[in-house]
C-alpha positions in Angstrom: -30.5 11.4 -26.6 -32.0 14.6 -28.3 -34.7 15.7 -30.6 -32.7 17.4 -34.5 -34.5 20.4 -33.2 -31.9 20.1 -30.4 -28.9 20.1 -32.6 -27.3 22.6 -33.3 -23.5 22.4 -36.2 -20.7 24.5 -34.7 -19.0 26.4 -37.3 -15.6 25.4 -38.6 -14.4 28.8 -37.2 -15.7 28.9 -33.8 -13.4 27.3 -31.4 -13.9 24.8 -28.6 -14.6 27.4 -25.9 -16.7 29.5 -27.8 -18.8 26.9 -28.3 -19.1 25.9 -24.9 -20.3 29.0 -24.6 -23.3 28.9 -27.1 -25.9 27.7 -25.0 -25.6 30.1 -21.8 -25.6 32.9 -24.2 -28.8 32.1 -25.9 -30.2 32.0 -22.3 -29.0 35.2 -21.8 -30.0 36.6 -25.7 -33.7 35.4 -24.5 -33.7 37.3 -21.4 -31.9 40.5 -23.4 -34.5 40.6 -26.0 -37.3 40.0 -23.6 -36.9 43.3 -22.0 -37.5 45.4 -24.9 -35.0 48.1 -24.0 -36.0 51.2 -25.7 -32.9 52.9 -27.4 -30.8 54.8 -25.4 -32.2 53.3 -22.2 -31.1 52.6 -19.0 -30.0 49.0 -18.1 -29.2 47.2 -14.8 -27.5 43.9 -14.8 -27.4 42.1 -11.0 -24.8 39.9 -11.0 -21.8 39.1 -13.6 -21.4 35.1 -13.6 -21.7 33.3 -17.0 -25.4 34.2 -17.3 -24.8 38.1 -16.3 -21.8 38.8 -18.6 -23.5 37.1 -21.3 -26.4 39.4 -21.0 -24.1 42.3 -21.0 -22.8 41.1 -24.4 -26.1 40.4 -25.2 -27.8 43.9 -24.8 -24.7 45.3 -26.6 -25.2 43.2 -29.6 -28.8 43.6 -29.8 -30.6 46.0 -28.3 -29.6 49.8 -28.2 -29.4 50.7 -24.6 -27.9 54.2 -23.3 -26.1 52.4 -20.4 -25.5 49.2 -18.9 -24.3 49.2 -15.2 -23.6 46.1 -13.5 -23.4 45.0 -10.3 -20.2 42.4 -9.9 -19.0 41.8 -6.6 -15.4 40.9 -7.9 -12.8 43.2 -9.5 -12.5 40.4 -12.5 -15.2 40.5 -12.9 -16.0 44.0 -13.4 -13.2 44.2 -15.6 -14.7 41.6 -18.0 -17.9 43.2 -18.0 -16.4 46.5 -19.2 -14.6 44.5 -21.9 -18.2 43.2 -23.0 -19.9 46.5 -23.1 -20.8 47.9 -19.9 -20.5 51.3 -19.2 -20.0 51.4 -15.4 -19.3 48.0 -12.9 -19.6 48.4 -9.4 -19.7 46.3 -6.2 -23.4 45.2 -5.4 -23.7 47.0 -2.6 -23.1 50.5 -4.9 -25.4 49.4 -7.9 -28.2 51.7 -6.8 -25.9 54.7 -5.7 -24.7 54.4 -9.7 -28.2 53.8 -11.1 -29.5 57.0 -9.2 -29.0 58.1 -5.7 -32.0 57.5 -3.6 -33.6 54.5 -5.4 -32.6 51.8 -7.7 -33.8 52.9 -11.0 -34.7 56.3 -11.9 -38.6 58.0 -11.9 -38.9 57.9 -15.8 -38.0 54.2 -15.7 -35.6 51.6 -16.9 -35.1 47.9 -17.3 -33.4 45.5 -14.7 -31.8 41.8 -15.5 -30.7 39.9 -13.3 -29.8 36.0 -12.4 -31.2 35.4 -8.5 -28.8 33.2 -6.0 -30.3 33.5 -3.1 -34.1 33.3 -1.7 -36.0 36.2 -2.1 -36.3 38.0 0.8 -38.7 36.8 4.0 -41.9 38.9 3.8 -41.8 42.0 6.6 -37.8 42.6 5.8 -37.3 46.0 4.2 -37.1 45.6 0.2 -36.3 48.5 -2.2 -38.2 48.8 -5.3 -38.1 51.2 -8.5 -39.6 54.0 -8.1 -41.1 54.4 -11.0 -42.8 52.4 -14.1 -40.1 50.4 -15.5 -39.4 46.4 -17.2 -37.7 43.6 -15.2 -36.7 40.4 -17.1 -36.3 38.2 -13.6 -34.1 34.9 -14.4 -34.1 32.2 -11.5 -31.3 29.9 -11.9 -31.4 26.5 -10.1 -33.7 23.9 -8.2 -35.1 25.0 -4.8 -34.2 23.0 -1.6 -35.6 19.8 -0.9 -36.8 21.2 2.1 -36.6 25.1 1.9 -39.4 27.0 3.4 -41.7 28.8 0.7 -40.7 32.6 0.6 -42.8 34.8 0.6 -42.5 38.0 -1.4 -44.9 41.5 -1.2 -45.9 42.2 -4.8 -47.8 45.2 -4.4 -44.9 47.7 -5.0 -44.9 46.3 -8.5 -48.5 47.2 -9.6 -48.4 50.4 -7.3 -45.4 51.9 -9.3 -46.5 50.2 -12.6 -43.7 48.0 -12.4 -43.5 45.1 -15.1 -42.0 41.9 -14.2 -41.3 39.4 -16.9 -39.9 36.1 -16.9 -37.4 34.9 -19.3 -36.4 30.7 -19.8 -34.3 29.2 -21.8 -34.6 30.3 -25.8 -36.5 29.6 -28.9 -37.1 32.6 -31.3 -36.3 35.7 -31.2 -38.2 38.9 -33.2 -35.4 41.5 -33.7 -36.2 45.3 -33.7 -36.2 45.4 -36.9 -39.0 43.0 -37.6 -36.9 39.5 -38.5 -37.6 36.4 -36.6 -34.5 34.5 -35.5 -33.6 31.4 -33.8 -31.9 32.0 -30.5 -29.4 29.7 -31.0 -28.5 31.6 -34.1 -27.7 34.9 -32.6 -25.7 33.1 -29.9 -23.3 31.5 -32.6 -23.0 35.5 -33.9 -22.4 36.3 -30.0 -20.1 33.7 -28.9 -17.6 34.8 -31.8 -18.6 38.3 -32.2 -17.4 39.2 -28.5 -15.2 37.0 -28.0 -17.3 34.5 -25.2 -14.6 31.7 -25.4 -12.2 34.0 -23.1 -14.6 33.7 -20.4 -13.6 29.6 -20.2 -11.2 29.7 -16.5 -10.8 26.4 -16.3 -10.8 22.9 -17.9 -11.4 19.5 -15.9 -11.0 15.7 -17.0 -14.6 13.8 -16.1 -12.9 12.4 -13.1 -11.8 15.1 -11.9 -15.1 16.5 -11.3 -15.2 16.9 -7.4 -12.8 19.2 -8.0 -14.2 21.0 -10.9 -17.6 21.4 -9.0 -15.5 22.9 -5.9 -13.9 25.6 -8.4 -17.2 26.1 -10.0 -18.9 27.3 -6.5 -16.0 29.3 -5.8 -15.4 30.6 -9.1 -15.7 34.3 -8.9 -13.8 34.9 -6.1 -11.0 33.0 -7.7 -11.0 35.1 -10.6 -12.4 32.6 -12.7 -16.0 32.9 -14.6 -16.7 29.1 -16.7 -15.3 25.7 -15.5 -16.1 22.9 -18.1 -15.0 19.5 -18.3 -12.8 18.5 -21.3 -13.5 15.1 -23.2 -10.9 12.2 -22.7 -8.7 12.1 -26.5 -9.6 9.4 -28.8 -6.3 8.1 -28.4 -6.8 8.3 -24.2 -10.2 6.6 -24.7 -9.0 3.7 -26.7 -6.1 3.1 -23.9 -8.5 2.8 -21.1 -10.8 0.5 -23.6 
């Protein structure tokens, strides 16, 4: 069951593949707007899965960044990031060098939007922090392991260097740069069509092949894929099985 506010009519002109991308696109739009990137600002997007790529598209559609740098592990992800508006797409280990030799963000500040997939480093491990003030929306995906030990992260460098860390969760109503307010989903529908996000759908599986679909999704990047989806059973097939 869903509340009427959670139901959104899909425009007739929007393909099924593009419609599948609307919900993750809404999350990306919210994160991109939460970053409040200044005009001409430098942005580093860490990760180029579904959300990372949608963030790149959202930044180009609804913000005015000067340069967008993406850390993407696989060549296909790097190519897709460039298609969606990244100026530079490099391997994760090369992001620091691409942004500024000797530090992850320039002294003048910047914004980083990331999707964390691994646990934060434990206290005592070396961690690089931006050298100057900046704005960093952090998006955490997935649930922690049931028996995982709590991770500890030293946040002292954040206040010491006046870095703002902002959380971004789901979607709602956004304030645009011109002062207008808009529902995130309305912006996501616009983005899905304009950026051709349906192209990110790489494979479709019937529900009975869910194990294969999950395995494909878990290794999507290394297999040149992005979004793996389930395909509904056609009406005639339902009748035969019924």
